[in-house]
LOLO-541634 format. One record per residue: x negated, y, z of N, C-alpha, C in turn. Coordinates in pm, whole numbers, plus 50000, padded with zeros to 5 digits. Last residue first. Layout:
% residues N
XYZXYZXYZ ...
END
This chain:
% residues 725
516795213448894515685220248964516165235148995 517655179748801518075194248837517015199848916 517255153748740516365163548689516665177648721 519155136848844517815135248887516835145548834 521985160248930521405148448855519955148248886 522725177249143523745172049052523245160848960 521085165949449521235175349340522215168649238 521035163949785521575156449668521785167049558 518515163050038519365170249955519845161349840 517185160650361517805152350251518735162950172 514125164450526515335170850472515905163450353 512495152450808512905149350674514185158050636 509505152550999510865158550985511195156550834 507485126451136507915135251025509355140451038 504675119651346506125118751315506425128651200 501425108851235502315116951307503755114651259 498865083351269500045088951195500865097551291 497165072251450496845085551395497845092051304 497735038951359497285049051463496795061651397 499535036051043499005031551177498645042051268 500555037150790499295044750820498775041350955 503955034350866502865032450772501745042250789 504515033851226504755039151092503615035950999 503585026951466504115015651382504515020851247 502975050751588501865043951525502295031151454 505235058751714504955064151589503855057251507 507305043551893505915040651867505625045851727 509905052351895509225053252024507715051452002 511065071351617510595058551678509775061551807 512245091051451512445090851600511975078451669 511695110251217511115097851255511205097051410 514745128551143513315127151179513025113251208 516845149250936516635138951030515155137951060 519195170950786517985169550849517975157650945 520735179950488520865172550612519475168750659 521615210550309520725199250337521075192950474 521815237750077522355228950168521415217750204 520985252649861521305259749982521845251750097 520735236049650519485241849705519815248749839 523315231149552522595220049633521315226049702 524325265449575524605251049533523835241449621 524185290549687522945285249609523095269949564 525955301349844526045304849707525015298249619 525385294750106526595289050049526715291449897 522495288550236522965297750140524115291550073 522135269050437521325281750437521835291850347 523895248050621524055255650494523185268050510 522985216050761523025230350767523195236850628 523295187550974523425193850842523535208450855 521475162751140522245174651144522255180651005 521115130751309520905140051204521745152351226 519525102951478520585112451453520265121251341 517305086451489518285085151590519495094951576 515495068251236516235080251285517215076851392 512725057951117513555053651226514225065851281 510695049150868511605059450905512735053750993 508805030650784509015031550923509875043350967 506585042750530507525033350576507615033750731 506345077950450505785065450500506825055550553 508525064550196507165066750235507135078450341 511185062150135510355050850103508885052450152 514265065750261512995072050278511875061750260 517315064850099516205057450148514955067050158 520485065750136519485076550130518265071550189 522955050149976521855047950058520765057850039 526415052549998525225058649924524005057150021 528925028549991527855034850059526855040849958 532475029149937531165025849901530155034349974 535195037949899534815027249994533425021349950 536025060549782535505051149692535205037949772 536925074550012537805073049904537275062149807 534625074250190535855067450226536735064950110 531425068650154532425075550087533755069050105 528815068850387529955062050343530995071150275 525355069350390526535077350379527615069650320 522805061450589523825054050505525085062850510 519335067950573520645071850621521635065350526 516465044550625517575051650549518565059050636 514995022350696514415034050639515375042750576 516395002550828516325000750693515725013750622 516725006051096515794995051061515674993850904 518475026351103517245028451180516255016551154 520325043050933519765029650904518465028350971 522865062051078521405059851077521115045551045 525745069650888525085061950991523645062250973 528075093750815526795089050784526185081450907 531195103650670530515097650780529145091550735 532315133150534531715120550494530945115550624 533595158050542534035147150636533495133650598 533245169050204533485171550346533965159250415 530695156449974532055159850014532215162050170 528085154049927528855142449901530425145049927 526425173950026526895174949889527735163449838 525655179950282524785170850196525115172050054 527555195950402526235200450396525265192350310 530335194150447529735190850319528345197050302 531305196550708531245208850627530535206850485 531085172450846532355179450837532385190450729 529655145350837529295158250759530575165550734 529245127751129530195131551024529865145350963 527025103151245527355116751232528365118751119 525595078351466526205082651337526685096751353 522855057051572523895066651590524615069851460 521415033651516521285040151652522435049951674 521955005051378522455019551363522445026351499 519994982251216520394987851347520835001651321 520214952351012519904967451029520434970651170 521064927350991519654929351036519344943651054 524284919851112523464926951023522054928051078 526304900951209524924900851253523984907251152 529024880451197528594894751219527244895251283 529114854651055530294863051100529964877351105 526744842450989527694845150885528874854450918 523374835951034524594843351087525504845850975 521044826550932521874817351007523114823451066 519224856450952519304842950908520114833750996 521214885850944520164878051006520354863750961 522184900350623522504895650760521254888050816 521014929250426521204914650464521504911950609 522834957850312521674951250359521984936950404 525394982250422524634974050317523414968350380 528054975450661526964983950611526124975450516 531404968750632530154963650652529044972550591 533884986450779533204985350654531734980550680 537064986150938535644983150952535024981150803 539505003951100539005000150968537554997550969 541935004951360540515002551323540454999051163 544505005251427543895018051428542525017051369 545384979851446545834987151330545134999951314 544644970851698543734967151581544164976051455 545244978951975545514986551860544594983051745 544514963852200545894965752168546254973152045 542194957552321542414950752201543844952652146 542704973152562541514974952481541724969052333 545024970652692543884963852750542614965452672 547764980352741546714987852683545374982352736 549774969952892549384962152769548284969252698 550344988453095549764975853129549284967353017 549455020752958550435011653021549674998153036 548935035452641548575033452774549565022852827 549605034752361548465043352410548005039852552 550935016952108550735017052242549425025152276 550825021051831552125021051893552065021552046 548495037051636548725029751752550105030951809 547845054051427548405040751396548675031951513 546685076051535548065077551499548695064351462 543965070951570544895068951687546355070051648 541905054951377543025064351357544045062351474 538585049951334539715047351432540705059151408 536115032051139536945043651167538075040051258 532815020551121534165018251163534915031851183 530385003850967530795017550986532335016151006 528624976351114529784982051046529764996951067 527054956851267526574963251142527754967551063 527234946351520527654937751402527284944251272 525824966451675525634951751695526034944051568 526714991751608525224989051594524934973651607 529055006251439528944993751519527484987951515 529445039751441528665030051384528535017951487 532595055851414531555050751503530815040351426 534915081951382534015072451322532955068951418 538255092751412536965089951477536235079751394 540065118451270539715104651255538365101851311 540645146151275540815138451393540625123851381 540175163551068541475160251091541735149251196 537405165451058538175177751095539635174351116 536185134851220536535143251105537285155151148 533665126551448535035128651415535175138051296 531505101751612531755115151561533215114851500 529215082551785530595085751765530655100051706 526985053851835527275067151800528815070151787 527885026751929526915035451985527175050551967 529864997951957529765011651915528615019251995 530004967051943528944975851996528904989451926 531544947751680531214951451810530064960851827 534134931751480532974939751505532794942951647 536124915451232535724916651377534374924151378 538854918051024537384919351033537124922351185 541604915651054540964907850952539384907150961 543364911451358542414920151276541744910851180 544684894551523545554904751444544614912451354 543004879951662543654872651556544454882751476 539984888251775541294893551773541984888151646 537254889051828538044877151864539484880251872 537564923151816536694911951835537464900251896 538064956051713538514942451705537574931751716 536794978851959536834973451825537364959051817 539054991152214537874982552172537914979152025 540025020052390540235011352266538905004552237 541815039852605540755030252602540935020252486 542375071652755542845060552676541675052352632 542775091353054541935085452950542785075152878 543135122653212543625109653180543025104653061 543075150153438542255140753346542915127053329 544325165853611545035163853483544195155253390 542635168553832544015162553855544635157953716 540255182953810540315169053768541645162353775 541905202753553541085191653597540545193353739 544245215153425543945216753571543115204353612 544755209753164544655223653201544165225753343 542895181553011544065188853059543775204053102 541255162252919540885168953043542045175953105 541525132052792542175144452789541995151152920 539355110752632539635117152768540335130852742 539225080752489539675094152463540105100152602 536655056952422537675062652504538025077352458 535585026852279535605040552267536715045352367 533524997652344534725006052348534505019652316 532354963052330532234977752356533494984152339 532764935352323532834942552201532564957652210 529554939652386530374930752306531784929252375 527924973252380528224959752439529184951252342 528545008752427528194996352353528524983652427 530805034952409529995027052494529755013452425 531835068352342531595055152302530725048652400 534455093652363533135088652404533095073752364 536095124552295535925111152277534615106652319 538185149652450536785145452410536835130552396 540145178352474540155164252450538745160352399 540765205852480540405198752605540545183152588 542965205752195542235212952299541955205052421 542625188551900543305188652026542395195952132 541025187051679542445188251655543195189751785 538435182151740538715195251685540215197151660 537255167252031538295165351923538595178451863 533825161252103535085167752121535975166651997 531955132652154532375141952051533675147552101 529225109952244530295118952287530665128352168 527725079252350528065089352254529255097452291 528105067252633526885070052566527075081952461 529045055452930529535063652825528425070652759 528645037253142527825035853019528285044652906 531345020953320530455032353294529705029353157 534775008053283533335007653308532515018353264 537725025753395536995017453304535495018353327 540055023953654538845030753605538045021053514 543525021753618542275014853620541185023553570 546475024353837545745028053715544405021353728 548834998553954547805010053968547195013453834 550404977653906551044988753985550035000853996 548774958753776549794965053693550494977253774 545414957753811546624957053895547674965053816 542474942053708543634950153667544834947153755 539894939753949540774933553848541954943453825 537044962353986538194955354032539024949953917 534854976853915534634963153936535904955553970 535935003653891535424997053777535274982353790 538935004554100537665008654056537095000253944 542275013154048541365002454076540055006854023 543945043154180543385034954075542475024054128 546675064754223545795055554279545235046054170 547175083353952547225084554097546225074854158 547705100053661546725092653730546895094853875 550765095053476549925103353543548845094153612 552625078353346552335091353288551445100853363 552915052953437553815062753489553525076553446 551395030353352552285036253265553275046053320 549315016953475550655014353530551745020853446 547085026853343547515013653313548885009753378 545835052153236547095051153302547685037453276 542305050853305543385048153214544725046553294 539625071353372540675063653431541845062853330 536565080053387537385074653284538465066153342 536045109053594535855095053558536815091353455 534955142353522536005133053547535625118753521 533665175253614533545161153559534745152953598 532305208253569533225198453622532965185253560 530735239953632530735226353581531915217853641 530435265353742530545264453595530805250253548 530045264954011531225271153963531525267653820 527435253654010528645246454068529895252054019 525795272453890525965259753821527295252353876 526035304953849526355295053947526725282653884 525795326553689524525320053722524785308953826 527865342253611527755341053748526345334753782 527995344453330528465355553409528055354553555 527015320353242526285332853199526715343953284 528875302953346527535301853389526755314953363 531135309653204531145311553348529685311353399 530305302452946530585316852979530605319053127 530065274552969528875283452942529105298052987 531075250253161531675263153102530635273253088 530065218653115529605231053156530295242353083 531115184953198531095197453115530515208953187 531125148953184531045161553251530985172853150 532455117353247532115127953141532215140853212 531195089753440531985102053418531595108253287 529535068253496530935065753511531815077653471 526975067253234527365064253373529005064953381 526015081853031525575068253048525825063453191 527255105552997526425104453119525745090753125 527945133952774528095120152809527125117052923 529165166952811528035157752821528505143352839 530185197352649530505183552709529295175352709 530535231252701529595220852657529875207752726 532615257452592532405246252689531505236152620 533675288152561532505281152532532325269452633 537175290552507536055293952584534915284052542 538885277652341538795291952318537665298352406 537295246752230538215254852317537965270152288 535755227952115536445236852022537455245752102 532485220452258533875219152231534495229252140 529235208352190530115220052216531465216952170 527755180052333528395185852219529275196852273 525185155752424525955167952454526515173552325 523915126352588524305134352472525105146152516 523295129352898522645121952798522795129152663 523245133353258523555138453123522715130253023 524805127553569523745124053467524185128353331 526285153753761526425141753681525105139253590 525735177853860525945167253953525975153353886 523055198253729524335191353715524515180353817 521285229253689521545217453772522915211253727 519365241753437520725241753490520935228553568 516805263753320517105251453381518435251853458 515805280353032516685280753145516975266653186 512875292752886513675280752905514535282653037 512175317752631512275313752775513155301152782 511905332452409510925321752432510935316752566 513835350352336512955354252448511835344152476 514815338752103514655352852106513725357652217 515125311452152514075315852068513825330552069 515725296752449516145308552369515045314052287 516645264952547515515273452503516075284352417 518245249652832518255255652695517005264652675 519335220553011518405232252992518685237752853 520395196853257520665204853139519605216653134 519715164353373520525175753391520655183753264 519345131153492519015140953395520095151853396 520135116153709518755114053671518425124153554 521895120354000521955124553860520495124853810 523905110154277522595110554200522895114254056 526415111754390525225112854484523965114954406 529445124554344528275119954267527155122354353 533005118754395531685123754443530495116854360 535835126954285534845116154245533505120554282 537295146654433537985136754339537125125054311 535405160454568536445154254642537165144254560 533885169354343533265160254436534275153654522 535795187554241535345175754160534625164754254 536135206054438537245197754409536825185454324 533845210554698533915210454554535115201054510 533345205754961534645212354930534865214054780 532035173255035531895186554979533225192954966 532265146955094532285156255207532195170955162 530035133154852531165131954936531105141155060 528285158554649528405146254723529805145654797 527585183054543528045171854451528585159954521 526685198854744527995202554681528475192654574 524205188854816525365184854899526685188654825 522395176954525522645185754637523965183154702 521275142854452522055154054426522205163954541 518155128054347519145129954461519845143354445 516325127854138517715123754109518655125554223 514285157754108514465144554144515985140054140 514815180353817514415176953963514515162153982 515515182353560514865192953619514365190953758 515785164153274515725162953419514905173853479 518025173353021516685174453068516695172553221 519675179252706519605172852843518225170852888 519725212152562519265198152567519545192752702 520115238752325520495232352450520045218052445 518815266252183518725251952175518955245552310 520645294052035519825288152153519945272252138 522195306051857520945300151805520125294351920 524695313051935523585322951949522315318051895 526245290751916526465301651819525425312351818 523865264151998525115272052013525175283051912 522625231251930522535245651918523855252151934 520915204252096522205209452037522085225252035 518895175252148519075190052139520405193552066 518175148752299519355152952220519655167452221 516215152552594516975143252505518045152052425 513325151452806514345158152731514955150052624 511885141753050512505132852946513635140152874 510645151853281511825158553228512635149453128 508365135153324509325136653427510615143253381 506535119253127507745127753091508645128253212 503745110552965504125114353099505315124253086 501715088152775502945095052801503135098452935 499385073552769499575083652655500845092152681 496935059352930498305063052957498635075352859 494795034252815495095048052824496595050252848 493995007752772494595011152906495035025852922 494615007552431494035000552546494745003352680 496065015952215495595026152313494845020252430 496554994052043496315006951988495615016352083 497134972652193496084970552090495704983752030 497374979852546497914981052411496814978952309 497004958052828496554969152742497194968352598 499854952653050498724947252971498284958652876 501274970853199501244956653244500004949853170 500185002553271500294993253167500334979253232 501835031353419501025020253426501285010653304 503955049453453502595053453449501705042753483 506975045753261506115040353356504665045953339 508915074053197508185062853138507105058853245 509745094853368510725084753322510045071853272 507745104353648507935102553505508905091753471 509665114053937508525107953870508775107553723 510885120254226510835127854099509545122954027 511135111954482511515102354371511535109154238 508475128854621509705121254647509955111054535 506485141854367506995143354505508245136054528 506035138654099505285130854193505585131554340 506715171453995506655157053969505685149854058 508475195554172507055191254144507095176054115 511295211154012510575205554125509215200254083 511855219953741512015229053864511145223553977 509995218753442510865212953535510925222653657 509635230953093509265229853242510305221453318 508585220152789509775224052865509535221153011 506045234952583506465225652691507685230052763 506435238052237506365244952362506735234652472 505175239851897505695233152002505625241252129 505255239951532504985246351659505555237351772 504225241251193504845233651305504355239851431 505015256350874504275256251005505015248651103 506175264450639505605251750642504665250650764 507595287550611506165288950616505395275750626 510125276450589509705287150506508155288350496 510675258750789510625253450658510155264950548 508955254351074509535265651002509515261450857 509675230651328509065232451193509875245451137 509115223851672509905228851561509025230151437 509575207851996508815211151870509725216451771 509335207752334510235211652230509335214552105 508315181852559508095192952462509245195652382 507745158752727508345169952767508045183052683 506645135252617505685144952676506275158152711 508645120252510507585113152587506665122952655 510415136552350510855129952471509775124952564 510555163552207509525153452222509665146952353 513265174152020512765172652151511705160452154 513165198551751513225184751798512725183851938 514515222551517513955219351645514135204051679 513795242251234514385229451285513705224451408 514055277451191513375265051227514315254151254 516385290350932515495290851051514825277751075 518285290850737516895293250695515925291950809 520675300050972520435297350829518985300950794 521825299751224520315296551209519965293851067 524955289851109524135294651220522645289851202 526295275850926525505286950876524675293550984 527975256151025526675252950974525885264050917 529685255951309529435265651199528005263451144 529695234851474531005240551437530855250651326 527015228351517527935217951453529285225151403 524615250551458525745248551539526775239151463 521435235651350522455246151349523525242551453 519525215751378519335226851276520275239051293 517735192651572518915200451552518585212951456 516705158051649516485171451598517875178851589 515205132751868516045137751759515895152551740 512555125251981513805117151983514835120351877 509465119551915510395130851893511785123851878 506845111352069508105104352045509105115252039 503435114451977504665120652001505835111451975 500795107651938501575100052039502945105352062 499865124351750499825110251720500505101851825 502245152751768500995146451771501065132251739 504585172351567504125164451682502795159151662 505175167451216505265175151338504945165751453 505085169150855504675163250977504835172751098 507915172350646506865179850717506385170750833 509545167150335509075161850463507945170150509 512415162350133511315171450177510775168150314 514015143949881513425144150015512215154050032 516705143049690515445149949700515085149649855 518745120949498518235124949628516905132249610 519775109649269519815124349279519245130049405 519905083449299518825088049220518775103749218 522265079149436520985077149512519805081849439 524255080949259523915092749328522595091849411 523075053949081524025063749089523465075949158 520595035749284521475036849176522415048449190 517415022149390518365032949390519255034149265 517154987049362516625000249335517795009849354 517944962249615518194969249485517494982749485 515374942449775516484952149780516804957649636 514614907649732514294921949696515554930649725 514524884650008514974888949883514694903449858 511324880750198512734882350182513164885650039 508844854650211509154868450187510724869250166 506264834350356507734836550334507994851850310 503574830850421503934835250289505404836950257 502694827450679502484816350588502974819450441 503644848850792502214849150780501774837450687 506344841950809505884853550730504454852850693 506244819950986506734818650843506334829750753 505254833151220504544822551153504974820151007 507334850751281505994856251237505244845251166 509324832451349509584842451249508264847351192 508114820651574508394812251459508704820951335 508014842751740506824836651699507084828351575 510734847851790510034857051716508734851851664 511454823751932512094827151809511324837351726 509704824952152509554814252054510234817251925 510854847152279509434848152235509244837452133 513294837252347513224848252257511884849152192 512534816252529513234813052410513164824052306 511234830652733510474820752654511184817452521 513344846552840512194852252774511474842552686 516524849952827515644838152838514344841252756 517654873552806518004863752709517534850152754 516634889353004518174888453001518574876252902 513944890952957514364881553057515914879253054 513824911652770513744897952725514184887652827 513864934452934514984930552842515004916952799 511454931653068512724931353150513894928053054 509624935852863509734922552923511014921253006 510214963052815510364953152709510504939352768 509434975853061510834976753005511184965352903 506824969353073507664964653184509174965153136 505814982052838505794967352864506744962152960 505485007952789506825003052782506924987752798 502795012552803503575018452907505055014052901 501164980052694501514994752694502424999452804 502784947952653501644956952632502114971752640 504624927852668504154932852789503164944152778 505094920052412506254925552488505814929952623 502594910752334503124921752267504234928052351 502134886852482501434898452509501984910752459 504014870952354504144873252494503264885052543 502924871852091504184878152118504404879752267 500574856752139500464870152087501764877552110 501694832452219500914839752320500684854052273 502864824451981503714827352100502894835352207 500694820251818501534832551793502384835151910 497754812952028498964809151941499714821851911 495564823952154495654809652126496724805452033 494274855352031495254847352101495204832552058 492624870951877492584872952026493514864052101 493104866851609491924860651671491884862351817 495164884151524495474870251564494234863151631 495974912351517494724908251582494854893451621 498494915551417497474923551357496094919251408 501084895651329500024898151440498784903851380 504044909051186502764901651174501954903551315 506154925051243506454911451185505184903551175 505224949251341505924940451427506144926351374 503794962951151503254963151280503944953151369 505534961450920504364953750921503764952351068 508984958351040507934965150982506584958050999 510574944151215510504939951073509474947850993 512054967151417511504953651411511564949251259 511585001651519511904991151419511334977751448 512485009651857511575010951736512075000051641 514425010552052513265019352067512455020751940 516434992251985516805005352044515685014852035 515454968351917515594977751808515984991651862 515594958452196514284958752117514404969352009 518104959852316516894958452408515584960252327 520044961952125519944972052226518744971652311 519324939051971519344951551916519224962852017 519364917252151518164920552071518134934852021 522134919652216521054921052314519744924552260 523334913651977523484926652028522464929952140 522614885851955522254895551859522244910451910 523864876652195522454875152173521974885552070 526564882752152525894888452260524364887352254 527024866751925527174880851915526434888052026 526934840252023525884845351944525874860051925 527874842352382528074838452243526934844152154 526884846852633528164838652623528454835052471 524414850152825524634851552680525744841552640 524134841553082524924854553055525214856752910 522544820553074523984817953074524844830253054 519744825152857520454828552970521914825752972 518294796652712519004809652687519814812452820 517104772552749516294784352767516974797052742 518734750452749518184754752617517334767052631 518004741853066518734737152949518064741152829 516634753353271516704739153273517484733053149 517154780553217515784775653212515714759753206 520424780853045519374784753140518074778053124 522324777052856522334768152972521134770553063 524474800952690523204794852724523314786752845 527734793452534526844801452623525514793352658 525574785052250526194795152346527484789652410 524854768752050523964769452169524444779452270 526474771751838526634759751918525834759952052 525574792851681526724795451779526934783251869 521944791151685523244788851625524414790751728 519484817051746520124803451782521544803351723 518204833651437518764833451578519384820451619 515614837951252516654828051267517084827651416 514614864751067514694860151193515854850251200 514894876750812514354862850819514294857450958 515714902350854516744892950820516214878450813 513364916550874513994911851000515094902250976 512924921750610511994912350678512694907650801 515044940050568514914928250487514064917850547 514554959650760515694950250775515634938550690 512314973750664512064965250768513214954850788 512154976150298512514980550430512484969850532 509284966150107510674964050133510924969950275 506644966650047507314980250053508744977950074 505724940650026505154949150120505824963450135 506954926549824507744927549942507024936450045 504984926249628506194934349599506874936349741 503164909349743502774923249719503964931849696 504604885649748504244891049871503814905649855 505104879949469506254883849557505824890249695 502444897249295503044885649358504244889549430 501664920649175501004908349128501604895949184 504044944749057503334937649173502804923849123 503294964348761504114954148830503334947848947 502534998048772502014984648744502894975648829 502835029548600503225019848709502775006448671 501665061148533501555046448498501845038548617 503215092048468502605083148556502705068248513 502795123748319503375110248309502545101848404 503185156448398502295145148416503075132048411 502925190248375503715178848325502825167348328 502785216248628502185205848540503245195548491 503855232648812503785237348684503305226148577 501715224749090503035229249035502815234948899 499045201349019499575213649079500885216649020 497485169049104498175178549019498615191049090 495935137949111496075151649162496555161049058 497255106549156496725115849054496935129949118 496925075549326497305089249319496605097449217 497885043649183496735052849243497225067249224 501055029949271500135035549176499005042649247 501935000549434501765014649447500755018849337 503484976249232502484979449320502284994049322 507054968549216505824975449160504774975349275 509404959749311508894952449200507524957849152 510444992349406510614978049424510314970149300 507935017449404509175011349359509244997349389 505955046949382506385034349461507755029549421 503495067749247504755059849234504835048649329 502075100649299502045086849281503425080049285 499925127849345501175123149288501115108649252 498655150649570498615137049523499925132149471 498455185749494499245174249535498605161849492 497585217449598497205206549514497785193649569 500055244849602498995235249664498655226149565 502855263549652501455264049580500545255549658 505665242849713504765252949751503455252649677 507965232649465506815228749546506055241249581 510525228749321510275238449434509135234349524 511015193349243511335207049232510695215349340 509975169449030509775172749172509985188249185 511495146848818511215162148836511165164448991 511185119948583511305125548727511045140348720 512465092948381511985107148401512135111548544 513495068648319512145068948381511625082848402 516025069248236514945070348130513545070848189 517485071248464517655058748388516615057948268 515125089648674516465086448614516475074148529 513375084648987513405086248844514775082548797 513535104949278513725092449220513875094549066 511155121949495512325120749408512425107749348 509745139349772509895126449706511255126749623 507185159049900508515158549838508535145649760 505375167650201505735158250095507065162150035 502715179750401503955181450334504155171650221 501075185350708501175177250587502585177650532 500925220650781501205207150826501335199050696 499845242050638499645240950782499865227650837 498735227450326499605236050411499265233950555 497245207250209496745221350194497525231150280 497845180950188497275185650311496915200450308 500635167450012499485176250018499155178850162 502355147449762501915149549900500715157749907 504985133849599504015144049596503625147949733 506195104749451505835111149571504765121749548 508865089449304507685097549273507385105949395 510465057349304510155069849372508835076549319 512775044649055511535043349142511285057049198 514845043248869515065040749004513875037749088 513085029648585514175037048639514345034048780 510455031248382510795025648514511905034148577 510025019548046510395030248137510875024548270 507954989748020508645000947969509025011248063 506194970848110507604966048087508404977448025 503994984148191503874975348070505274970848020 505655015148277504805003248307504684996048171 506145050548341506175039048249505325027748311 507795080048404507075068948475507295056448377 507295113648316507875100448288507065090648354 507705146848464507115137048362507985124448357 506825175248665507765165148611507025156248508 506875198548914506085188748850507075179048794 507535234948972507945220448956506835212148900 507095261948965506845254549091507345240449089 507905269648709506475270248743506145263448874 510425246248601509935259548651508445258748679 511795229048323510925229648437510575244448469 513845207448152513605220748185512855221748318 513045180847925513345185248058513105200948071 512305176047668513445168747722513955174847852 510135191747616511255193247533512515186947589 508375182047803508885195847822510045198547733 507705157147678508495157647809509095171847821 506305152847452507735156847435508465158547566 503805144647511503895157047440505345161747424 502915131547815503725130947711503875144847640 499885121247962500715132947946501605131647819 497985101747986499435098248001500335109747983 495615112947973495955103947870497495099747869 495565127248202495695134448077496085125747962 495195106548389496445114148387496675120748252 492585098748318493715089848298495045096348296 491345122848407491295118648261492375108448225 491885120348674492385131748600492405128148448 490375097348725491825097848747492455109148670 487745105548675488355095148598489895094848608 487445125648862487375129648723488015118248633 487545110649094488645120149071488675124648920 485185096349071486495089149069487605098649040 483335117549094483415109048973484755102048963 483965127149352484045136049234484215128049106 485905104549565484685111649526484925119649394 488175092849667487635088349550486345093449511 489925090949919488435092449913487795087149793 492575085249933492135097449866490705099649858 493295063450061493055061549919492565074349858 494045070250317492715065850295492265064850149 496755075550324495865086750306494395082650284 497915047850116497965056250239496875067150222 499675022949943499045035549940499025041750082 499214988050000499985000650006499115012549997 
END
């Protein structure tokens, strides 16, 4: 595969490459295509003829940060890379069925044809396949082995009641943090250091600062059995097994333009990014794109106009290391990393997460500002009405915002743990938070700005369903209790994704994973906490009334007309939920599986895991987003899932019932946790719009290029045709 090391050709080698490029310049290209002085265009050919649906990559180090633009060839093998900053670029070709071409140096304004070469073997061709194709070769235990029989049986934990639970556990425990199936994970890079592949995998899941977390997750399955499964997968791959080839980009996929900037350092874990206010995509038009560097408590940003990257440390209020205020990531290695040895590369007492932008252009985020023990006004015995209703003794993450105008960070205390956050549509500015816990909380921003009083500005409610059907929440059974038809019921915690409803004031939706997992609708009402009431819906699973079964919602978003979309990360579906199709909303029969009519499931593209026929996509969908304002160009209210294991964003066109795969072919390892769309100029057509995402992997050195590689910010645009400029 091509990487930055291939640039060391020397003067003589460069002269030969340029001579070769000149030999391939077509005399008629400029007659076929319209080009500007800041474009590069040409034709891609191989011995087989014109190469359609392959990527042309332009890359430079001449700017403040490494910069790339990537386009796809049309059905005649033509390409046009538009709007390049003045610099010298390496220009080369990557495509399924091809070996990477040698880079040719060129500048904007040039017309250059490129020579492609067929891959010499299936293994060479497969080297550039997305990780999910390789991960599909994992052979999970068959359904007959579930539920597990433990250490004295088949080695699978008895808690794994079915194959779906096993698959979902692997996804939420392993794919949650990084790709599986890329070169760094599918092979053993230092096999001489181990007696067996199983020993290498046993070391891998214990290595580095996340080793304790990784090993803990595997124990839930039966660690030895999981390690044996992965070792057998690796053995087959290292013996020469390769997956089937993915299809080349087709249709609108050939209209995609990718623009990329490196940001963060070689150990940066940039969780996700924000470009604008979700409610108004023209906020911050043309301005910086911000990301939170989770592992080292930083806010990073790229200025797309100057191609510069910057960062600032996000402070905390208390002193880390005192009491129980410690780094979120372990400050020890169970075993040394093959990349970093015993070096501790991360320290994040604040662990900032999920930035969001308000109408003033301020960047809000969830952030731990102190130790987890809550102040008295959050706890039982407080006069705070929310604490009296549902006291909160601990909160491991709180809130903060960065004001670009003043370059200051404001720290805000919360009684509830915070995770994701979204601004609501109320007449007052309200910021809602998921908690990965038992409640959904909010901050009335205007109250906080006027008073500076965090207690006065915030509220929270548990997720309690009116299961007795009397129209109000009174006495309830707690999360661990059995359903009592005379009482209401508090539903389990772990509320992860969150989105306010634009069609109903004081209403917010949340999602929680697992098998089958669930989404909830919380109506806050006009007098919370007394008026808080929830509804509870599970994706169809083992449900005879549903034609398609699915499980494990993570992300959640909503269309402008109130249709909820969630990516089912476990089963691999893009799912919509239409509450208007439900005949039952609450009461004793509202047990979760009571509204299959509200759900529509669409299998996401890509292969299933080996030996799985019902539900078990090899891809992982960390989150999803709805393009309410047509910032991408595929239409308003288009739902998009992260293809976190497939190097892609997956846009679903509801009317056509088909996906558009927005693939990032280089550097391989594009692992996105979210996205945001912005309109910089509503009059500029496709050039004034774009969707932004980033390489949000926990281990950026698993990206193509290995150790020393940095994270990348990616802008996705769709032009009218592959040659538009």
